[in-house]
C-alpha positions, 0 to 999 in steps of 0.5 A: 500500500502507498502512503501520501504524507502530509505535514501540518500543524493541528489546532487543538481539537475541541473538547469532544476530540473533533478536528478537520482539514485537508488530507490532500490538496489537488495538483501539488507535487510531492517529493516523489514527483507525484500529484493528485488530480482533482477527482482522484478519490471520487470512485473510492468515496462512492464505493465506501458510501455504497458499502456503508464504510469510510476510510479507517482512522489509524495511528501511524498506519498501525491496523491494530491502532484505530483511534477514531472515525472519519465522520466526513470525507469529501472532495471539494475545489481545494482537495480531499476534506476530512472531519475526524472524531477521536474516540477519547474514551479509549486509551489510544484515542485519549492519547492521540487527543492529548498529543494533538492538543499539545501539538506533538502530532503534526501530520496525516498520511493516507494509505491508498492503492493507486488504480489509475495514473498517467505521466504529466509534464516533466515526468510527473506521475499524476494519480488519477484514481486512488482507492483510499483505505486509511488516513493516519495521524502521524508524528513525523510526516515528510513535507511542508507545513500546513494547518487543519483546524478544530471544529471549534476554531472553524466555527469561530473563523467561518468558512476560512479553512487553512489547507494541508500541503501535500508533501510526500509519498512512501511505499509500505512495501518498501521500494 
């Protein structure tokens, strides 16, 4: 499985453990010379809806460490927007909440399988169809800084949502 790593700064989640931001920004090149094309998640999100599922929220891609749920995943004009709810009644969910509030967790990494791609200008790999399996909170992502926000601060700031910058990708099958 491939991963898209996003470096960011989280605003503290609200008291219920809710937070939001962008998991991918369209057309931003990562360190592996790849970009995600607008609409690349459309098919996967439709498949999740039809099956009554959503990508899993994990801690650092560990399938035994489910720390919450993604309450919303959707494509918009900017990228793949996500809203999450940490399950703070569990030890790992509470730990993730505390680390987010302290600013120690500072990234997202998306576990996916590329189902479609093409070559763009200068050899850039353009990901056109992505099956998103999971979105992990991580402490050491690669890439540039960005700013998702808590639901609480979203209410205070209205529609202005800072973006997460798309940064890198690594292959879990070790390339």
